[in-house]
VEXDRENTI-313390 format. One line per field, with one value per residue (C-alpha): residue in three letters; y, z, x; residue number from 1. Coordinates in steps of 0.05 Angstrom, whole numbers, padded with zeros to 5 digits. Last residue first. Layout:
r ALA	... .
py Y	... .
pz Z	... .
px X	... .
k NUM	... .
end
This chain:
r UNK	UNK	UNK	UNK	UNK	UNK	UNK	UNK	UNK	UNK	UNK	UNK	UNK	UNK	UNK	UNK	UNK	UNK	UNK	UNK	UNK	UNK	UNK	UNK	UNK	UNK	UNK	UNK	UNK	UNK	UNK	UNK	UNK	UNK	UNK	UNK	UNK	UNK	UNK	UNK	UNK	UNK	UNK	UNK	UNK	UNK	UNK	UNK	UNK	UNK	UNK	UNK	UNK	UNK	UNK	UNK	UNK	UNK	UNK	UNK	UNK	UNK	UNK	UNK	UNK	UNK	UNK	UNK	UNK	UNK	UNK	UNK	UNK	UNK	UNK	UNK	UNK	UNK	UNK	UNK	UNK	UNK	UNK	UNK	UNK	UNK	UNK	UNK	UNK	UNK	UNK	UNK	UNK	UNK	UNK	UNK	UNK	UNK	UNK	UNK	UNK	UNK	UNK	UNK	UNK	UNK	UNK	UNK	UNK	UNK	UNK	UNK	UNK	UNK	UNK	UNK	UNK	UNK	UNK	UNK	UNK	UNK	UNK	UNK	UNK	UNK	UNK	UNK	UNK	UNK	UNK	UNK	UNK	UNK	UNK	UNK	UNK	UNK	UNK	UNK	UNK	UNK	UNK	UNK	UNK	UNK	UNK	UNK	UNK	UNK	UNK	UNK	UNK	UNK	UNK	UNK	UNK	UNK	UNK	UNK	UNK	UNK	UNK	UNK	UNK	UNK	UNK	UNK	UNK	UNK	UNK	UNK	UNK	UNK	UNK	UNK	UNK	UNK	UNK	UNK	UNK	UNK	UNK	UNK	UNK	UNK	UNK	UNK	UNK	UNK	UNK	UNK	UNK	UNK	UNK	UNK	UNK	UNK	UNK	UNK	UNK	UNK	UNK	UNK	UNK	UNK	UNK	UNK	UNK	UNK	UNK	UNK	UNK	UNK	UNK	UNK	UNK	UNK	UNK	UNK	UNK	UNK	UNK	UNK	UNK	UNK	UNK	UNK	UNK	UNK	UNK	UNK	UNK	UNK	UNK	UNK	UNK	UNK	UNK	UNK	UNK	UNK	UNK	UNK	UNK	UNK	UNK	UNK	UNK	UNK	UNK	UNK	UNK	UNK	UNK	UNK	UNK	UNK	UNK	UNK	UNK	UNK	UNK	UNK	UNK	UNK	UNK	UNK	UNK	UNK	UNK	UNK	UNK	UNK	UNK	UNK	UNK	UNK	UNK	UNK	UNK	UNK	UNK	UNK	UNK	UNK	UNK	UNK	UNK	UNK	UNK	UNK	UNK	UNK	UNK	UNK	UNK	UNK	UNK	UNK	UNK	UNK	UNK	UNK	UNK	UNK	UNK	UNK	UNK	UNK	UNK	UNK	UNK	UNK	UNK	UNK	UNK	UNK	UNK	UNK	UNK	UNK	UNK	UNK	UNK	UNK	UNK	UNK	UNK	UNK	UNK	UNK	UNK	UNK	UNK	UNK	UNK	UNK	UNK	UNK	UNK	UNK	UNK	UNK	UNK	UNK	UNK	UNK	UNK	UNK	UNK	UNK	UNK	UNK	UNK	UNK	UNK	UNK	UNK	UNK	UNK	UNK	UNK	UNK	UNK	UNK	UNK	UNK	UNK	UNK	UNK	UNK	UNK	UNK	UNK	UNK	UNK	UNK	UNK	UNK	UNK	UNK	UNK	UNK	UNK	UNK	UNK	UNK	UNK	UNK	UNK	UNK	UNK	UNK	UNK	UNK	UNK	UNK	UNK	UNK	UNK	UNK	UNK	UNK	UNK	UNK	UNK	UNK	UNK	UNK	UNK	UNK .
py 00156	00099	00145	00196	00143	00117	00187	00196	00130	00148	00217	00189	00133	00182	00224	00165	00139	00209	00212	00147	00173	00239	00202	00166	00230	00272	00327	00282	00245	00287	00270	00282	00346	00360	00396	00403	00352	00346	00391	00374	00407	00363	00388	00452	00436	00410	00338	00339	00298	00344	00412	00487	00518	00565	00640	00660	00676	00607	00588	00553	00609	00599	00640	00595	00635	00670	00603	00621	00584	00606	00583	00576	00623	00602	00674	00679	00748	00776	00827	00820	00857	00855	00931	00935	00887	00919	00860	00863	00825	00778	00718	00702	00632	00617	00650	00620	00549	00505	00448	00379	00334	00261	00220	00193	00166	00115	00081	00015	-00041	-00061	-00132	-00114	-00138	-00099	-00059	-00049	-00026	00020	00049	00064	00096	00141	00161	00177	00216	00256	00271	00304	00342	00365	00388	00431	00464	00475	00508	00552	00574	00590	00631	00669	00740	00764	00791	00860	00873	00941	00972	01035	00995	00921	00878	00811	00762	00701	00687	00684	00628	00646	00592	00573	00498	00497	00536	00485	00428	00459	00469	00394	00367	00291	00265	00239	00212	00278	00316	00280	00333	00346	00411	00409	00474	00459	00492	00459	00444	00517	00517	00459	00387	00370	00295	00246	00186	00194	00194	00123	00106	00054	00100	00160	00112	00089	00162	00174	00120	00056	00027	00046	00118	00152	00223	00244	00294	00369	00404	00480	00547	00602	00603	00659	00634	00679	00657	00680	00649	00599	00552	00506	00561	00571	00497	00497	00556	00523	00458	00493	00538	00485	00435	00486	00541	00604	00668	00657	00719	00717	00747	00776	00764	00769	00709	00660	00629	00600	00555	00554	00598	00615	00572	00591	00661	00716	00783	00819	00876	00946	00969	00996	00931	00944	00890	00865	00853	00778	00736	00680	00644	00628	00559	00507	00467	00429	00450	00391	00430	00374	00392	00351	00359	00393	00448	00470	00537	00557	00548	00598	00571	00593	00534	00527	00480	00446	00439	00510	00553	00545	00586	00571	00623	00630	00556	00553	00505	00491	00416	00374	00311	00250	00203	00137	00104	00089	00154	00195	00150	00165	00240	00233	00193	00238	00298	00261	00245	00319	00332	00284	00221	00205	00135	00076	00044	00057	00117	00108	00070	00099	00049	00046	00019	00042	00115	00141	00174	00111	00066	00128	00155	00218	00290	00287	00316	00388	00403	00450	00489	00476	00520	00505	00430	00405	00461	00440	00367	00358	00422	00490	00508	00436	00412	00340	00312	00260	00202	00160	00085	00075	00053	00114	00157	00124	00137	00207	00222	00202	00244	00305	00299	00287	00347	00361	00411	00425	00359	00363	00308	00289	00327	00379	00423	00487	00518	00593 .
pz 01884	01834	01785	01790	01775	01716	01686	01694	01658	01602	01591	01589	01544	01496	01498	01481	01426	01396	01391	01352	01303	01298	01268	01216	01189	01197	01250	01302	01260	01284	01357	01415	01396	01345	01299	01331	01319	01391	01452	01519	01577	01633	01687	01665	01658	01588	01563	01489	01496	01553	01547	01547	01489	01445	01450	01451	01525	01541	01538	01587	01626	01599	01553	01491	01435	01416	01403	01336	01317	01260	01188	01131	01086	01017	01001	00928	00900	00839	00783	00774	00709	00723	00719	00767	00817	00818	00842	00890	00908	00849	00854	00816	00842	00853	00791	00752	00767	00816	00783	00784	00844	00843	00904	00868	00813	00863	00870	00905	00897	00961	00987	01060	01103	01164	01176	01101	01086	01147	01127	01057	01086	01131	01072	01029	01087	01095	01020	01022	01086	01054	00990	01032	01064	00995	00970	01032	01029	00955	00967	01027	01004	01034	00983	00972	00936	00900	00899	00936	00990	01002	01054	01073	01018	01028	00970	00896	00847	00777	00748	00676	00672	00689	00752	00774	00758	00800	00856	00862	00891	00889	00853	00865	00815	00780	00846	00911	00927	00979	01002	01078	01119	01191	01239	01306	01295	01304	01377	01395	01417	01378	01387	01332	01327	01252	01246	01269	01209	01183	01194	01159	01105	01092	01087	01035	00990	00980	00918	00934	00945	00934	00944	00968	01025	01018	01086	01083	01095	01051	00976	00942	00876	00816	00761	00689	00673	00618	00654	00667	00707	00749	00765	00782	00830	00863	00874	00900	00948	00976	00992	01023	00983	01009	00971	00901	00857	00796	00726	00687	00674	00736	00782	00789	00722	00753	00801	00871	00917	00982	01029	00989	01015	00967	00945	00882	00868	00867	00916	00963	01003	01025	01010	01069	01123	01130	01111	01161	01152	01217	01240	01202	01260	01279	01311	01358	01423	01469	01526	01587	01639	01589	01586	01519	01509	01447	01372	01354	01413	01483	01512	01588	01619	01684	01753	01777	01717	01662	01598	01524	01474	01405	01389	01319	01299	01224	01231	01291	01293	01333	01303	01283	01269	01196	01186	01208	01163	01103	01114	01123	01059	01019	01040	01024	00956	00941	00962	00911	00939	00920	00891	00919	00952	00892	00897	00888	00952	01002	01058	01125	01194	01202	01186	01123	01096	01089	01037	01001	00987	01023	00998	00988	00923	00906	00836	00857	00911	00985	01035	01019	01021	01057	01107	01118	01135	01161	01147	01178	01252	01273	01341	01362	01420	01472	01516	01535	01523	01511	01439	01428	01456	01407	01346	01368	01376	01304	01278	01318	01294	01220	01218	01258	01308	01381	01418	01480	01531	01585	01554	01579	01535	01568	01555	01559 .
px -00533	-00540	-00576	-00521	-00468	-00510	-00513	-00438	-00426	-00475	-00444	-00373	-00395	-00426	-00362	-00317	-00362	-00366	-00290	-00292	-00344	-00307	-00248	-00289	-00320	-00257	-00250	-00216	-00164	-00106	-00118	-00166	-00202	-00147	-00196	-00264	-00320	-00344	-00348	-00378	-00415	-00444	-00396	-00362	-00287	-00301	-00299	-00281	-00218	-00197	-00230	-00220	-00256	-00215	-00228	-00155	-00157	-00184	-00257	-00304	-00336	-00407	-00451	-00447	-00481	-00417	-00385	-00356	-00292	-00248	-00244	-00195	-00158	-00181	-00198	-00219	-00201	-00236	-00225	-00150	-00136	-00061	-00058	-00117	-00087	-00018	00022	00081	00144	00138	00182	00246	00261	00187	00158	00216	00195	00233	00270	00239	00233	00255	00233	00172	00217	00246	00178	00189	00138	00102	00117	00121	00180	00157	00221	00234	00163	00162	00230	00204	00141	00183	00227	00166	00135	00199	00199	00130	00145	00210	00176	00128	00189	00218	00154	00149	00222	00214	00151	00178	00193	00126	00077	00047	-00018	-00021	-00091	-00069	-00035	-00045	-00009	00018	-00002	00042	00088	00070	00056	00033	-00012	00003	00004	00078	00063	00011	00059	00114	00064	00058	-00007	-00007	-00068	-00138	-00188	-00196	-00201	-00182	-00130	-00077	-00044	-00048	-00048	-00028	-00077	-00066	00007	00028	00005	00050	00037	-00026	-00034	-00016	-00062	-00073	00003	00014	00057	00009	-00050	-00020	00004	-00066	-00089	-00034	-00063	-00023	00009	00080	00059	-00008	-00031	00038	00037	00048	00046	00039	00071	00041	00026	-00012	-00038	-00046	-00093	-00106	-00173	-00187	-00235	-00176	-00142	-00204	-00207	-00133	-00141	-00201	-00164	-00101	-00139	-00186	-00131	-00085	-00053	-00086	-00101	-00130	-00122	-00166	-00157	-00214	-00288	-00332	-00337	-00395	-00379	-00315	-00355	-00386	-00345	-00381	-00339	-00277	-00287	-00308	-00279	-00302	-00254	-00282	-00229	-00283	-00282	-00211	-00159	-00119	-00171	-00156	-00217	-00233	-00299	-00336	-00360	-00320	-00291	-00354	-00419	-00423	-00431	-00454	-00502	-00519	-00574	-00618	-00670	-00699	-00733	-00772	-00769	-00713	-00675	-00658	-00619	-00620	-00569	-00588	-00556	-00570	-00583	-00531	-00533	-00538	-00558	-00591	-00595	-00623	-00679	-00688	-00679	-00698	-00656	-00676	-00623	-00655	-00589	-00605	-00643	-00583	-00540	-00583	-00579	-00503	-00496	-00541	-00499	-00435	-00464	-00473	-00401	-00373	-00339	-00268	-00260	-00221	-00282	-00327	-00373	-00447	-00466	-00418	-00409	-00445	-00428	-00356	-00372	-00338	-00276	-00233	-00263	-00289	-00219	-00196	-00198	-00274	-00299	-00315	-00341	-00398	-00361	-00377	-00414	-00487	-00498	-00436	-00446	-00518	-00502	-00573	-00612	-00605	-00604	-00594	-00619	-00605	-00646	-00626	-00649	-00588	-00594	-00520	-00533	-00576	-00520	-00472	-00516	-00533	-00458	-00445	-00503	-00480	-00408	-00427	-00473	-00535	-00507	-00524	-00534	-00579	-00576	-00627	-00685	-00735	-00779	-00802	-00870	-00877 .
k 412	411	410	409	408	407	406	405	404	403	402	401	400	399	398	397	396	395	394	393	392	391	390	389	388	387	386	385	384	383	382	381	380	379	378	377	376	375	374	373	372	371	370	369	368	367	366	365	364	363	362	361	360	359	358	357	356	355	354	353	352	351	350	349	348	347	346	345	344	343	342	341	340	339	338	337	336	335	334	333	332	331	330	329	328	327	326	325	324	323	322	321	320	319	318	317	316	315	314	313	312	311	310	309	308	307	306	305	304	303	302	301	300	299	298	297	296	295	294	293	292	291	290	289	288	287	286	285	284	283	282	281	280	279	278	277	276	275	274	273	272	271	270	269	268	267	266	265	264	263	262	261	260	259	258	257	256	255	254	253	252	251	250	249	248	247	246	245	244	243	242	241	240	239	238	237	236	235	234	233	232	231	230	229	228	227	226	225	224	223	222	221	220	219	218	217	216	215	214	213	212	211	210	209	208	207	206	205	204	203	202	201	200	199	198	197	196	195	194	193	192	191	190	189	188	187	186	185	184	183	182	181	180	179	178	177	176	175	174	173	172	171	170	169	168	167	166	165	164	163	162	161	160	159	158	157	156	155	154	153	152	151	150	149	148	147	146	145	144	143	142	141	140	139	138	137	136	135	134	133	132	131	130	129	128	127	126	125	124	123	122	121	120	119	118	117	116	115	114	113	112	111	110	109	108	107	106	105	104	103	102	101	100	99	98	97	96	95	94	93	92	91	90	89	88	87	86	85	84	83	82	81	80	79	78	77	76	75	74	73	72	71	70	69	68	67	66	65	64	63	62	61	60	59	58	57	56	55	54	53	52	51	50	49	48	47	46	45	44	43	42	41	40	39	38	37	36	35	34	33	32	31	30	29	28	27	26	25	24	23	22	21	20	19	18	17	16	15	14	13	12	11	10	9	8	7	6	5	4	3	2	1 .
end
């Protein structure tokens, strides 16, 4: 069997792999990118039809290319993000081989051996750039034999995909709230299970929330506690972008409930935490407003005040008098959309580089195994790491690390 040899192998042809290819090319490092599907496959096949980016186009992009169709303050549709990433890969000359899956990665002596669907590849360095959205997470609450259609948000496309009847959406981050609102607008009765979350303002004092994250130094935040790594953020770029307020969702007809914690005999049970979760989300919203006001004052900025943004309306009845349970059949709930996030899946990586929870051990993407790197993960180096522009900067660091090590070996 023939063996292909390359200096650096990048596994994953999404935004992380493309960004790293650009920087490795700039460093003069020979490399190959393997993508099991197509470039930006998850943006193609694991997003709903109406999805747009949650950040404005001026921000959610690589530094060396703008979005052509979306104006700088607009929110880019998923299909345009695919075109953007394909175009960027062509722009930087990324050597991407599509339709090649890495089945396993081992180490033999001083080289890594990748068994792929197209043969064997040996590399001195390997970068796992498979991103944070690897394996859908669906809690085993409702048995498959219940007769209720259950899908993850990654596989939801549009309301017509679901059978007639009411829908339970579980998870109140960006995906959950947008899908729930779309289903409500289609005429469905919708229940939304709301857990702990951050609820930032979309815009405040004339600036988008992502601008404030930068001004306040929050994009550079490091994960300092286990519960910070997976903070659910309720923010939306839909309909030109707006602040998510669960009061408005309830007023529009969505029934808010607490965290879904169990299901017995077709009756879904909720934790008595809906009010606490809403109030905690309100506090993250108000705390950002206060921090922004202080920043404006301290820096003498001419940004008009918005006192009305600090005013919150009364909590809806479904929050102050919440449901403890819901009989799914009696409520005519025929479908559940699980907007419950993703887990990692490195089953193909046969190296001792994971902690007891299955998370890769690394420092800014550099693992303890010489020559093995990770890129594109949430909180890889800071809060910005999994975003298009954030991964570009992480990729620069890893590419420089690889190039420097390569030069040192050549000097020896």
